[in-house]
Biotite code that builds the C-alpha atoms (Angstrom):
import biotite.structure as struc

atoms = struc.array([
    struc.Atom([237.669, 202.648, -91.855], chain_id="A", res_id=1, res_name="MET", atom_name="CA", element="C"),
    struc.Atom([235.526, 205.405, -93.609], chain_id="A", res_id=2, res_name="LYS", atom_name="CA", element="C"),
    struc.Atom([234.016, 202.777, -95.687], chain_id="A", res_id=3, res_name="ILE", atom_name="CA", element="C"),
    struc.Atom([233.140, 200.638, -92.754], chain_id="A", res_id=4, res_name="SER", atom_name="CA", element="C"),
    struc.Atom([231.420, 203.645, -90.896], chain_id="A", res_id=5, res_name="ILE", atom_name="CA", element="C"),
    struc.Atom([229.321, 204.189, -94.027], chain_id="A", res_id=6, res_name="ILE", atom_name="CA", element="C"),
    struc.Atom([228.432, 200.538, -94.442], chain_id="A", res_id=7, res_name="ILE", atom_name="CA", element="C"),
    struc.Atom([227.540, 200.451, -90.602], chain_id="A", res_id=8, res_name="LEU", atom_name="CA", element="C"),
    struc.Atom([225.640, 203.609, -91.046], chain_id="A", res_id=9, res_name="MET", atom_name="CA", element="C"),
    struc.Atom([223.831, 202.222, -94.160], chain_id="A", res_id=10, res_name="LEU", atom_name="CA", element="C"),
    struc.Atom([222.990, 199.285, -92.492], chain_id="A", res_id=11, res_name="PHE", atom_name="CA", element="C"),
    struc.Atom([221.549, 200.938, -89.428], chain_id="A", res_id=12, res_name="SER", atom_name="CA", element="C"),
    struc.Atom([219.366, 203.243, -91.692], chain_id="A", res_id=13, res_name="PHE", atom_name="CA", element="C"),
    struc.Atom([217.974, 200.180, -93.794], chain_id="A", res_id=14, res_name="PHE", atom_name="CA", element="C"),
    struc.Atom([217.216, 198.254, -90.245], chain_id="A", res_id=15, res_name="GLN", atom_name="CA", element="C"),
    struc.Atom([215.527, 201.297, -89.038], chain_id="A", res_id=16, res_name="ALA", atom_name="CA", element="C"),
    struc.Atom([213.283, 201.307, -92.390], chain_id="A", res_id=17, res_name="ILE", atom_name="CA", element="C"),
    struc.Atom([212.574, 197.781, -91.780], chain_id="A", res_id=18, res_name="GLN", atom_name="CA", element="C"),
    struc.Atom([211.219, 197.830, -88.461], chain_id="A", res_id=19, res_name="GLU", atom_name="CA", element="C"),
    struc.Atom([208.684, 200.780, -89.164], chain_id="A", res_id=20, res_name="LYS", atom_name="CA", element="C"),
    struc.Atom([205.976, 198.075, -89.082], chain_id="A", res_id=21, res_name="ASN", atom_name="CA", element="C"),
    struc.Atom([203.043, 198.570, -86.841], chain_id="A", res_id=22, res_name="SER", atom_name="CA", element="C"),
    struc.Atom([200.449, 196.008, -85.444], chain_id="A", res_id=23, res_name="LEU", atom_name="CA", element="C"),
    struc.Atom([196.926, 196.945, -84.367], chain_id="A", res_id=24, res_name="THR", atom_name="CA", element="C"),
    struc.Atom([194.605, 194.612, -82.398], chain_id="A", res_id=25, res_name="LEU", atom_name="CA", element="C"),
    struc.Atom([191.205, 195.061, -82.044], chain_id="A", res_id=26, res_name="THR", atom_name="CA", element="C"),
    struc.Atom([189.239, 193.022, -79.483], chain_id="A", res_id=27, res_name="VAL", atom_name="CA", element="C"),
    struc.Atom([185.751, 192.513, -79.817], chain_id="A", res_id=28, res_name="THR", atom_name="CA", element="C"),
    struc.Atom([182.688, 191.084, -78.133], chain_id="A", res_id=29, res_name="LYS", atom_name="CA", element="C"),
    struc.Atom([183.872, 192.196, -74.698], chain_id="A", res_id=30, res_name="VAL", atom_name="CA", element="C"),
    struc.Atom([180.786, 191.444, -72.331], chain_id="A", res_id=31, res_name="LYS", atom_name="CA", element="C"),
    struc.Atom([180.927, 194.887, -70.422], chain_id="A", res_id=32, res_name="ASN", atom_name="CA", element="C"),
    struc.Atom([183.277, 197.629, -69.893], chain_id="A", res_id=33, res_name="ASN", atom_name="CA", element="C"),
    struc.Atom([184.382, 196.870, -66.530], chain_id="A", res_id=34, res_name="GLN", atom_name="CA", element="C"),
    struc.Atom([188.043, 195.866, -65.961], chain_id="A", res_id=35, res_name="GLY", atom_name="CA", element="C"),
    struc.Atom([190.622, 195.584, -68.541], chain_id="A", res_id=36, res_name="VAL", atom_name="CA", element="C"),
    struc.Atom([191.311, 193.283, -71.601], chain_id="A", res_id=37, res_name="VAL", atom_name="CA", element="C"),
    struc.Atom([194.922, 191.752, -70.894], chain_id="A", res_id=38, res_name="ARG", atom_name="CA", element="C"),
    struc.Atom([197.012, 191.311, -74.083], chain_id="A", res_id=39, res_name="VAL", atom_name="CA", element="C"),
    struc.Atom([200.118, 189.274, -74.487], chain_id="A", res_id=40, res_name="LEU", atom_name="CA", element="C"),
    struc.Atom([202.142, 189.200, -77.901], chain_id="A", res_id=41, res_name="LEU", atom_name="CA", element="C"),
    struc.Atom([204.621, 186.226, -78.350], chain_id="A", res_id=42, res_name="PHE", atom_name="CA", element="C"),
    struc.Atom([207.160, 186.011, -80.984], chain_id="A", res_id=43, res_name="ARG", atom_name="CA", element="C"),
    struc.Atom([207.287, 182.182, -80.828], chain_id="A", res_id=44, res_name="GLY", atom_name="CA", element="C"),
    struc.Atom([205.862, 179.248, -79.037], chain_id="A", res_id=45, res_name="GLY", atom_name="CA", element="C"),
    struc.Atom([207.971, 179.525, -75.924], chain_id="A", res_id=46, res_name="ASP", atom_name="CA", element="C"),
    struc.Atom([205.579, 180.415, -73.333], chain_id="A", res_id=47, res_name="GLY", atom_name="CA", element="C"),
    struc.Atom([202.542, 180.795, -75.238], chain_id="A", res_id=48, res_name="PHE", atom_name="CA", element="C"),
    struc.Atom([199.628, 181.562, -74.174], chain_id="A", res_id=49, res_name="PRO", atom_name="CA", element="C"),
    struc.Atom([200.066, 182.656, -70.508], chain_id="A", res_id=50, res_name="ASP", atom_name="CA", element="C"),
    struc.Atom([203.835, 183.289, -69.579], chain_id="A", res_id=51, res_name="ALA", atom_name="CA", element="C"),
    struc.Atom([203.791, 186.872, -69.293], chain_id="A", res_id=52, res_name="VAL", atom_name="CA", element="C"),
    struc.Atom([207.676, 187.228, -68.756], chain_id="A", res_id=53, res_name="GLU", atom_name="CA", element="C"),
    struc.Atom([208.362, 185.265, -72.156], chain_id="A", res_id=54, res_name="LYS", atom_name="CA", element="C"),
    struc.Atom([205.864, 187.445, -74.022], chain_id="A", res_id=55, res_name="ALA", atom_name="CA", element="C"),
    struc.Atom([207.519, 189.988, -76.887], chain_id="A", res_id=56, res_name="TYR", atom_name="CA", element="C"),
    struc.Atom([204.874, 192.631, -75.422], chain_id="A", res_id=57, res_name="ALA", atom_name="CA", element="C"),
    struc.Atom([202.094, 193.006, -73.162], chain_id="A", res_id=58, res_name="ASN", atom_name="CA", element="C"),
    struc.Atom([199.653, 195.605, -72.369], chain_id="A", res_id=59, res_name="ALA", atom_name="CA", element="C"),
    struc.Atom([196.285, 196.458, -70.361], chain_id="A", res_id=60, res_name="SER", atom_name="CA", element="C"),
    struc.Atom([193.622, 197.892, -72.537], chain_id="A", res_id=61, res_name="LEU", atom_name="CA", element="C"),
    struc.Atom([190.919, 200.059, -71.509], chain_id="A", res_id=62, res_name="LYS", atom_name="CA", element="C"),
    struc.Atom([187.422, 199.102, -72.698], chain_id="A", res_id=63, res_name="ILE", atom_name="CA", element="C"),
    struc.Atom([185.170, 201.431, -74.436], chain_id="A", res_id=64, res_name="GLU", atom_name="CA", element="C"),
    struc.Atom([181.710, 200.451, -76.153], chain_id="A", res_id=65, res_name="GLY", atom_name="CA", element="C"),
    struc.Atom([182.352, 196.542, -75.497], chain_id="A", res_id=66, res_name="ASN", atom_name="CA", element="C"),
    struc.Atom([185.681, 196.851, -77.310], chain_id="A", res_id=67, res_name="LYS", atom_name="CA", element="C"),
    struc.Atom([189.505, 197.423, -76.876], chain_id="A", res_id=68, res_name="ALA", atom_name="CA", element="C"),
    struc.Atom([192.071, 198.403, -79.312], chain_id="A", res_id=69, res_name="SER", atom_name="CA", element="C"),
    struc.Atom([195.960, 199.009, -79.340], chain_id="A", res_id=70, res_name="ILE", atom_name="CA", element="C"),
    struc.Atom([198.869, 199.696, -81.723], chain_id="A", res_id=71, res_name="THR", atom_name="CA", element="C"),
    struc.Atom([202.219, 198.135, -81.195], chain_id="A", res_id=72, res_name="PHE", atom_name="CA", element="C"),
    struc.Atom([204.822, 200.185, -83.259], chain_id="A", res_id=73, res_name="ASP", atom_name="CA", element="C"),
    struc.Atom([208.499, 199.043, -84.457], chain_id="A", res_id=74, res_name="ASN", atom_name="CA", element="C"),
    struc.Atom([207.645, 195.213, -84.715], chain_id="A", res_id=75, res_name="ILE", atom_name="CA", element="C"),
    struc.Atom([209.921, 193.485, -86.430], chain_id="A", res_id=76, res_name="PRO", atom_name="CA", element="C"),
    struc.Atom([209.069, 191.184, -89.522], chain_id="A", res_id=77, res_name="THR", atom_name="CA", element="C"),
    struc.Atom([208.179, 187.623, -88.229], chain_id="A", res_id=78, res_name="GLY", atom_name="CA", element="C"),
    struc.Atom([205.439, 185.216, -86.977], chain_id="A", res_id=79, res_name="ASN", atom_name="CA", element="C"),
    struc.Atom([203.500, 186.532, -84.045], chain_id="A", res_id=80, res_name="TYR", atom_name="CA", element="C"),
    struc.Atom([200.558, 185.164, -81.715], chain_id="A", res_id=81, res_name="ALA", atom_name="CA", element="C"),
    struc.Atom([198.417, 187.180, -79.428], chain_id="A", res_id=82, res_name="PHE", atom_name="CA", element="C"),
    struc.Atom([196.401, 185.691, -76.512], chain_id="A", res_id=83, res_name="SER", atom_name="CA", element="C"),
    struc.Atom([193.932, 188.045, -74.815], chain_id="A", res_id=84, res_name="VAL", atom_name="CA", element="C"),
    struc.Atom([191.313, 187.981, -71.916], chain_id="A", res_id=85, res_name="PHE", atom_name="CA", element="C"),
    struc.Atom([188.845, 190.314, -70.188], chain_id="A", res_id=86, res_name="HIS", atom_name="CA", element="C"),
    struc.Atom([189.888, 190.808, -66.707], chain_id="A", res_id=87, res_name="ASP", atom_name="CA", element="C"),
    struc.Atom([186.620, 191.904, -65.400], chain_id="A", res_id=88, res_name="SER", atom_name="CA", element="C"),
    struc.Atom([187.634, 192.351, -61.766], chain_id="A", res_id=89, res_name="GLN", atom_name="CA", element="C"),
    struc.Atom([191.177, 193.982, -62.462], chain_id="A", res_id=90, res_name="ASN", atom_name="CA", element="C"),
    struc.Atom([193.004, 191.139, -60.713], chain_id="A", res_id=91, res_name="THR", atom_name="CA", element="C"),
    struc.Atom([195.429, 190.067, -63.236], chain_id="A", res_id=92, res_name="GLY", atom_name="CA", element="C"),
    struc.Atom([194.411, 186.637, -63.601], chain_id="A", res_id=93, res_name="LYS", atom_name="CA", element="C"),
    struc.Atom([191.959, 184.955, -65.739], chain_id="A", res_id=94, res_name="LEU", atom_name="CA", element="C"),
    struc.Atom([188.954, 183.818, -63.662], chain_id="A", res_id=95, res_name="ARG", atom_name="CA", element="C"),
    struc.Atom([188.029, 180.336, -64.007], chain_id="A", res_id=96, res_name="THR", atom_name="CA", element="C"),
    struc.Atom([185.294, 177.791, -62.331], chain_id="A", res_id=97, res_name="ASN", atom_name="CA", element="C"),
    struc.Atom([185.888, 174.696, -60.367], chain_id="A", res_id=98, res_name="ALA", atom_name="CA", element="C"),
    struc.Atom([186.600, 172.835, -63.681], chain_id="A", res_id=99, res_name="LEU", atom_name="CA", element="C"),
    struc.Atom([189.075, 175.338, -65.160], chain_id="A", res_id=100, res_name="GLY", atom_name="CA", element="C"),
    struc.Atom([186.616, 176.722, -67.732], chain_id="A", res_id=101, res_name="ILE", atom_name="CA", element="C"),
    struc.Atom([187.143, 180.432, -68.212], chain_id="A", res_id=102, res_name="PRO", atom_name="CA", element="C"),
    struc.Atom([184.527, 182.977, -66.545], chain_id="A", res_id=103, res_name="ARG", atom_name="CA", element="C"),
    struc.Atom([185.326, 185.943, -68.357], chain_id="A", res_id=104, res_name="ASP", atom_name="CA", element="C"),
    struc.Atom([186.093, 186.393, -72.094], chain_id="A", res_id=105, res_name="GLY", atom_name="CA", element="C"),
    struc.Atom([189.306, 185.062, -73.813], chain_id="A", res_id=106, res_name="TYR", atom_name="CA", element="C"),
    struc.Atom([190.651, 184.687, -77.377], chain_id="A", res_id=107, res_name="GLY", atom_name="CA", element="C"),
    struc.Atom([193.636, 184.088, -79.491], chain_id="A", res_id=108, res_name="PHE", atom_name="CA", element="C"),
    struc.Atom([194.765, 185.597, -82.705], chain_id="A", res_id=109, res_name="SER", atom_name="CA", element="C"),
    struc.Atom([193.060, 183.914, -85.735], chain_id="A", res_id=110, res_name="ASN", atom_name="CA", element="C"),
    struc.Atom([190.259, 183.158, -83.470], chain_id="A", res_id=111, res_name="ASN", atom_name="CA", element="C"),
    struc.Atom([192.210, 179.986, -83.047], chain_id="A", res_id=112, res_name="ALA", atom_name="CA", element="C"),
    struc.Atom([190.371, 177.395, -80.736], chain_id="A", res_id=113, res_name="MET", atom_name="CA", element="C"),
    struc.Atom([192.188, 174.270, -78.748], chain_id="A", res_id=114, res_name="GLY", atom_name="CA", element="C"),
    struc.Atom([190.937, 171.242, -78.075], chain_id="A", res_id=115, res_name="THR", atom_name="CA", element="C"),
    struc.Atom([190.298, 170.871, -74.148], chain_id="A", res_id=116, res_name="PHE", atom_name="CA", element="C"),
    struc.Atom([192.539, 173.917, -73.626], chain_id="A", res_id=117, res_name="GLY", atom_name="CA", element="C"),
    struc.Atom([194.175, 176.872, -75.675], chain_id="A", res_id=118, res_name="PRO", atom_name="CA", element="C"),
    struc.Atom([195.213, 176.507, -79.157], chain_id="A", res_id=119, res_name="PRO", atom_name="CA", element="C"),
    struc.Atom([198.967, 175.762, -80.177], chain_id="A", res_id=120, res_name="SER", atom_name="CA", element="C"),
    struc.Atom([201.170, 178.858, -81.280], chain_id="A", res_id=121, res_name="PHE", atom_name="CA", element="C"),
    struc.Atom([201.032, 177.409, -84.472], chain_id="A", res_id=122, res_name="GLU", atom_name="CA", element="C"),
    struc.Atom([197.062, 177.768, -84.882], chain_id="A", res_id=123, res_name="LYS", atom_name="CA", element="C"),
    struc.Atom([197.306, 181.187, -83.442], chain_id="A", res_id=124, res_name="ALA", atom_name="CA", element="C"),
    struc.Atom([200.403, 182.713, -85.407], chain_id="A", res_id=125, res_name="ALA", atom_name="CA", element="C"),
    struc.Atom([200.273, 185.214, -87.834], chain_id="A", res_id=126, res_name="PHE", atom_name="CA", element="C"),
    struc.Atom([202.932, 186.915, -90.066], chain_id="A", res_id=127, res_name="ARG", atom_name="CA", element="C"),
    struc.Atom([203.826, 190.849, -89.562], chain_id="A", res_id=128, res_name="VAL", atom_name="CA", element="C"),
    struc.Atom([204.861, 192.195, -92.662], chain_id="A", res_id=129, res_name="THR", atom_name="CA", element="C"),
    struc.Atom([206.370, 195.634, -93.700], chain_id="A", res_id=130, res_name="ALA", atom_name="CA", element="C"),
    struc.Atom([203.727, 198.451, -92.962], chain_id="A", res_id=131, res_name="GLY", atom_name="CA", element="C"),
    struc.Atom([200.677, 198.563, -91.022], chain_id="A", res_id=132, res_name="LYS", atom_name="CA", element="C"),
    struc.Atom([199.094, 195.142, -89.942], chain_id="A", res_id=133, res_name="ASN", atom_name="CA", element="C"),
    struc.Atom([195.700, 194.499, -88.549], chain_id="A", res_id=134, res_name="TYR", atom_name="CA", element="C"),
    struc.Atom([194.423, 191.591, -86.086], chain_id="A", res_id=135, res_name="VAL", atom_name="CA", element="C"),
    struc.Atom([190.936, 191.558, -84.666], chain_id="A", res_id=136, res_name="GLN", atom_name="CA", element="C"),
    struc.Atom([190.143, 188.876, -81.866], chain_id="A", res_id=137, res_name="ILE", atom_name="CA", element="C"),
    struc.Atom([186.538, 188.004, -81.068], chain_id="A", res_id=138, res_name="ASN", atom_name="CA", element="C"),
    struc.Atom([186.277, 186.856, -77.421], chain_id="A", res_id=139, res_name="LEU", atom_name="CA", element="C"),
    struc.Atom([184.450, 183.864, -76.616], chain_id="A", res_id=140, res_name="ARG", atom_name="CA", element="C"),
])
């Protein structure tokens, strides 16, 4: 019984060490400092790029100097993708014109682009590894 407890404690300790990964996102080329930058982080393709309820994490970032930044801590190792947009009027939705073309800046990790729509998860995906990880997205 004592050995089982020790093994369980060691497993928990090593699991805690593994999950000390951090992921810093910097969003650049924001048109102005009005509103916020909305961020969705996905751990798989399900719901990518816009299903908030299926995102691994989400955030609203304050814009300063036409850029925004956030660090997510304790991110497990794996494949992820970001989708972001500038919510200039702070409505919670991406504004589009009559043709569905975004009126505010938007972007995806790897600065991926899709053909007549958003890119696939695979195009935007990146790997979080042990330690500190950095991603930069330039809004379009």
